C-alpha positions as CSV (number, residue, x, y, z in Angstrom):
1,M,0.7,30.3,0.3
2,V,-1.7,33.1,1.5
3,V,-3.7,32.9,-1.7
4,G,-4.1,29.1,-1.1
5,L,-5.4,29.7,2.4
6,E,-7.8,32.3,1.2
7,E,-9.3,29.9,-1.3
8,K,-9.4,27.2,1.3
9,L,-11.3,29.4,3.7
10,R,-13.7,30.6,1.0
11,A,-14.4,27.0,0.0
12,M,-15.0,25.9,3.6
13,L,-17.4,28.8,4.2
14,S,-19.3,28.1,1.0
15,E,-19.8,24.5,2.0
16,T,-20.7,25.3,5.6
17,V,-23.3,28.0,4.6
18,G,-24.7,25.7,2.0
19,R,-25.5,23.2,4.8
20,C,-27.1,25.8,6.9
21,V,-29.7,27.3,4.5
22,D,-33.2,26.2,3.5
23,F,-36.0,27.8,1.6
24,N,-37.1,29.9,4.7
25,T,-33.6,31.2,5.6
26,G,-33.0,34.7,6.6
27,I,-29.9,36.6,7.8
28,L,-29.5,39.3,10.4
29,L,-27.6,41.6,8.1
30,S,-25.5,44.4,9.6
31,G,-23.6,45.2,6.5
32,G,-20.4,44.4,8.4
33,L,-17.8,42.0,6.9
34,D,-19.0,38.9,8.7
35,T,-22.7,38.9,7.8
36,S,-22.0,40.2,4.3
37,I,-19.8,37.2,3.6
38,L,-22.6,34.9,4.8
39,A,-25.1,36.7,2.7
40,Y,-22.9,36.3,-0.3
41,E,-22.5,32.6,0.2
42,A,-26.2,32.0,1.1
43,A,-27.4,33.9,-2.0
44,K,-25.6,31.4,-4.1
45,C,-27.9,28.7,-2.7
46,V,-31.3,30.1,-2.0
47,E,-33.3,33.4,-2.2
48,V,-32.2,34.5,1.3
49,K,-34.0,37.4,3.0
50,A,-32.0,40.0,4.9
51,Y,-33.2,41.7,8.1
52,T,-31.7,44.9,9.6
53,V,-32.9,46.8,12.7
54,A,-32.3,50.4,13.6
55,M,-33.3,52.5,16.6
56,K,-35.4,55.6,15.7
57,G,-33.6,58.9,16.3
58,A,-30.1,57.3,16.3
59,D,-27.3,57.3,13.7
60,A,-27.7,53.6,13.0
61,Q,-24.6,53.0,10.9
62,D,-25.6,49.5,9.8
63,L,-28.5,50.7,7.6
64,K,-26.3,52.3,4.9
65,Y,-24.0,49.3,4.6
66,A,-26.8,46.7,4.8
67,R,-28.6,48.4,1.9
68,M,-25.3,48.4,0.0
69,V,-24.9,44.7,0.4
70,S,-28.5,43.9,-0.4
71,D,-28.4,45.9,-3.6
72,H,-25.1,44.3,-4.6
73,L,-26.4,40.8,-4.0
74,R,-30.0,41.6,-5.0
75,L,-31.5,40.4,-1.7
76,E,-34.9,41.1,-0.4
77,H,-34.2,43.4,2.4
78,K,-36.5,44.2,5.3
79,V,-35.8,47.0,7.8
80,L,-37.3,47.4,11.3
81,E,-37.1,50.8,12.9
82,F,-37.9,50.6,16.6
83,G,-38.4,53.2,19.4
84,I,-38.2,53.3,23.2
85,E,-41.6,51.8,23.5
86,E,-40.5,48.6,21.8
87,V,-37.4,48.6,24.0
88,F,-39.4,48.7,27.2
89,E,-41.8,46.0,25.8
90,A,-38.8,43.7,25.0
91,L,-36.8,44.1,28.2
92,P,-38.7,41.7,30.5
93,K,-38.5,38.7,28.2
94,L,-35.0,39.5,26.9
95,I,-33.5,39.9,30.4
96,K,-35.2,36.7,31.5
97,I,-33.7,34.9,28.5
98,L,-30.2,36.4,29.2
99,G,-30.2,36.2,32.9
100,V,-28.1,39.4,33.1
101,F,-28.4,43.1,33.7
102,D,-25.0,44.0,32.2
103,P,-25.8,47.2,30.2
104,M,-23.6,46.3,27.2
105,E,-25.0,42.8,26.9
106,V,-28.6,44.0,27.2
107,R,-28.0,46.9,24.8
108,N,-26.4,44.6,22.1
109,S,-28.9,41.8,22.6
110,L,-31.9,44.1,22.2
111,A,-31.1,44.5,18.6
112,I,-30.8,40.7,18.1
113,Y,-34.0,40.1,20.0
114,L,-36.0,42.6,18.0
115,G,-34.4,41.5,14.7
116,M,-35.2,37.8,15.3
117,G,-38.8,38.7,16.3
118,F,-39.1,40.7,13.1
119,A,-37.7,37.9,11.0
120,K,-40.0,35.4,12.6
121,E,-43.0,37.6,11.8
122,E,-41.8,37.8,8.2
123,G,-41.7,34.0,8.0
124,A,-38.1,33.0,8.6
125,N,-37.5,29.6,10.3
126,T,-33.7,29.6,10.1
127,L,-31.4,32.6,10.7
128,L,-27.8,33.0,9.9
129,T,-25.6,35.1,12.3
130,G,-22.0,36.2,12.2
131,D,-21.3,35.0,15.7
132,G,-17.7,33.9,16.2
133,A,-15.9,35.7,13.4
134,D,-14.5,38.4,15.7
135,E,-13.4,36.0,18.3
136,L,-11.8,33.5,15.9
137,F,-10.2,36.0,13.4
138,A,-9.2,38.9,15.7
139,G,-11.9,41.3,14.8
140,Y,-11.9,43.4,18.0
141,D,-10.0,46.7,18.0
142,F,-8.7,46.2,21.6
143,I,-6.8,43.2,20.3
144,I,-5.2,44.1,17.0
145,N,-2.9,46.9,18.3
146,K,-1.1,44.5,20.6
147,A,2.1,42.5,20.0
148,S,1.6,39.1,18.2
149,E,2.2,37.1,21.4
150,E,-0.4,39.2,23.3
151,I,-2.9,38.8,20.4
152,E,-2.5,35.0,20.6
153,K,-3.0,35.1,24.3
154,E,-6.1,37.3,24.1
155,L,-7.6,35.1,21.4
156,R,-7.0,31.9,23.3
157,H,-8.8,33.4,26.3
158,L,-11.7,34.5,24.1
159,W,-12.0,31.0,22.6
160,K,-12.5,29.6,26.1
161,V,-15.1,32.1,27.3
162,M,-17.0,33.1,24.1
163,T,-20.8,32.9,24.4
164,F,-23.5,34.2,22.1
165,S,-27.0,35.3,23.1
166,S,-28.4,34.6,19.6
167,F,-28.9,30.9,20.3
168,D,-31.0,31.4,23.4
169,I,-33.0,34.2,21.8
170,G,-33.6,32.1,18.7
171,K,-34.8,29.3,20.9
172,N,-37.3,31.6,22.4
173,Y,-38.8,32.4,19.0
174,G,-38.6,28.8,17.7
175,I,-36.0,29.8,15.2
176,S,-33.1,27.6,14.2
177,V,-30.0,29.8,14.6
178,K,-27.0,28.9,12.4
179,A,-23.6,30.4,13.0
180,P,-21.3,29.2,10.2
181,Y,-18.1,30.7,11.7
182,L,-18.6,28.4,14.7
183,D,-18.6,25.3,12.5
184,E,-15.8,22.9,13.7
185,K,-13.9,23.1,10.4
186,I,-13.9,26.9,10.4
187,K,-12.9,27.0,14.1
188,K,-10.0,24.6,13.5
189,F,-8.8,26.6,10.6
190,A,-8.9,29.9,12.5
191,M,-7.3,28.5,15.6
192,G,-4.5,27.1,13.6
193,A,-3.8,30.2,11.6
194,G,-1.1,32.5,12.8
195,V,-1.6,36.2,13.7
196,E,-0.1,37.3,10.4
197,F,-3.3,35.9,8.7
198,K,-5.6,37.6,11.1
199,V,-4.1,41.1,11.4
200,G,-2.7,43.2,8.6
201,K,-2.1,46.8,7.6
202,R,-3.7,48.7,4.7
203,N,-2.9,52.3,3.9
204,G,-1.2,52.6,7.3
205,K,-4.3,51.3,9.2
206,L,-4.4,48.0,11.1
207,F,-7.3,45.6,10.3
208,G,-8.4,42.4,12.0
209,K,-10.0,39.5,10.2
210,W,-7.4,40.0,7.5
211,I,-7.7,36.7,5.7
212,L,-11.5,37.0,5.6
213,R,-11.2,40.4,4.0
214,K,-8.7,39.2,1.4
215,A,-10.7,36.0,0.7
216,Y,-13.7,38.1,-0.4
217,E,-12.0,41.1,-1.9
218,G,-13.5,41.7,-5.3
219,L,-16.6,39.7,-4.5
220,L,-18.2,42.3,-2.2
221,P,-18.1,46.1,-2.4
222,E,-14.8,47.6,-1.2
223,E,-16.6,49.7,1.4
224,I,-17.8,46.4,3.0
225,I,-14.5,44.6,2.8
226,W,-12.6,47.4,4.5
227,R,-15.4,48.6,6.9
228,A,-14.0,49.0,10.3
229,K,-15.4,47.0,13.2
230,T,-18.6,48.6,14.4
231,P,-20.1,47.4,17.7
232,I,-23.7,46.2,17.5
233,E,-24.9,49.1,19.7
234,R,-23.4,51.7,17.3
235,G,-24.5,49.9,14.2
236,T,-28.1,49.5,15.3
237,G,-28.3,52.8,17.3
238,T,-28.9,51.3,20.8
239,N,-25.9,53.3,22.0
240,I,-28.3,56.2,22.5
241,L,-30.1,54.3,25.4
242,P,-27.7,55.5,28.1
243,S,-28.5,59.2,27.3
244,L,-32.2,58.4,27.0
245,F,-32.3,56.8,30.5
246,E,-30.1,59.6,31.9
247,R,-32.8,62.2,30.9
248,K,-35.7,60.0,31.9
249,I,-34.6,59.3,35.5
250,S,-33.9,62.1,38.0
251,D,-30.7,62.1,40.0
252,E,-32.7,62.0,43.2
253,L,-34.6,58.9,42.2
254,F,-31.4,57.2,41.0
255,N,-29.5,57.9,44.2
256,E,-32.4,56.6,46.3
257,R,-32.7,53.4,44.3
258,R,-29.0,52.8,44.1
259,E,-28.7,53.0,47.9
260,L,-31.8,50.8,48.4
261,Y,-30.4,48.0,46.2
262,F,-27.0,48.1,47.8
263,N,-28.5,47.9,51.3
264,V,-31.1,45.2,50.4
265,D,-29.5,43.2,47.6
266,S,-25.8,44.0,48.0
267,V,-25.8,45.2,44.3
268,R,-23.8,48.2,43.3
269,I,-25.6,50.1,40.5
270,R,-23.3,52.0,38.3
271,D,-25.6,54.2,36.2
272,K,-29.2,54.9,35.3
273,E,-29.2,52.5,32.3
274,Q,-28.1,49.7,34.6
275,L,-30.8,50.7,37.1
276,V,-33.5,50.2,34.5
277,Y,-32.2,46.8,33.6
278,Y,-31.6,45.7,37.2
279,E,-35.2,46.6,38.2
280,V,-36.5,44.4,35.3
281,F,-34.0,41.7,36.3
282,R,-35.1,41.8,39.9
283,E,-38.8,41.5,38.8
284,V,-38.4,38.6,36.4
285,I,-35.6,36.7,38.1
286,G,-35.0,38.1,41.5
287,P,-31.9,39.5,43.2
288,P,-28.6,37.7,42.4
289,E,-27.9,34.9,44.8
290,A,-24.5,34.8,46.6
291,T,-24.4,31.0,46.5
292,G,-22.2,28.5,44.8
293,E,-18.5,27.7,44.8
294,G,-15.8,29.9,43.3
295,R,-15.1,33.7,43.2
296,H,-18.0,36.1,43.6
297,C,-18.5,39.4,41.9
298,P,-17.8,42.3,44.3
299,C,-20.5,44.4,42.6
300,C,-23.5,41.9,42.5
301,T,-22.4,38.8,44.4
302,S,-22.9,36.5,41.4
303,V,-20.6,33.6,41.0
304,L,-17.9,34.4,38.4
305,R,-16.9,32.0,35.6
306,E,-13.5,30.5,36.1
307,G,-10.8,32.5,34.5
308,S,-13.2,35.4,33.6
309,K,-12.1,39.0,33.8
310,F,-15.6,40.4,34.0
311,C,-18.9,39.6,35.6
312,R,-21.3,38.3,33.0
313,T,-24.3,39.1,35.2
314,C,-23.7,42.8,35.9
315,G,-20.8,43.6,33.6
316,A,-18.3,44.7,36.3
317,Y,-14.8,44.9,35.0
318,P,-12.1,44.0,36.0
319,V,-13.1,41.6,38.7
């Protein structure tokens, strides 16, 4: 029964990816399970190019695994290493696209923004992304350790609120972004599969996306199949940004600006990284407006999405 479902999922992904690719298709390859599967399927159809980004001076874990996948599939693999200068150059346009100053969202989307820009320069018109796999197949660590009923509940909530910045970023570059995991057939399959197909144990360790791993076992390197979930910020190295901003901004300046924005804009700034993003947000968009119906964020006054546990604008949690 399980084997039959694995084959069905693999066939659906193969068909879906086949519809997404053309002769100028690239993939933002992290070397994680999700994008590696897409690379495997795309490489059966076209000569797909893989793009990976990494921040200079960081332990960008994606590089090792992306190179492993590229070698295994014999892909043309391009790597962009970026520094703090490229970060500051990207922030105004990125934050205007996102409409947020949530540090985690900005940090993660920076890698996508720079990766898509790099791919565009290299001639890609279509890009494949792994968006949706974690939400649909229980890929997040904070989910898989819970009881089955709680996992189901968390997943149903994620399905209602999941959004992905890659589509808006791609639109900015004139790139067609394809997310095969969000295809209606794949979504229907994932939403109908029980927790036992999404979470499993191997050598005493719990893994999410169980059926995806088993479906491609033997087709991709074992290190890729059983790679633990790595957040974008750790994989690309943007997780060093908080410490960089901590050193760059004095405590005196931070406290002064934090008080100013609370008094003038009713915005509570949590740390120096968020201060950097908020000042860019304020310049390209303006202070958050406390208008509209529904609940408002206690930290930035933005209207909260119905049923949301966090503020998409500033990242406050829980709200």
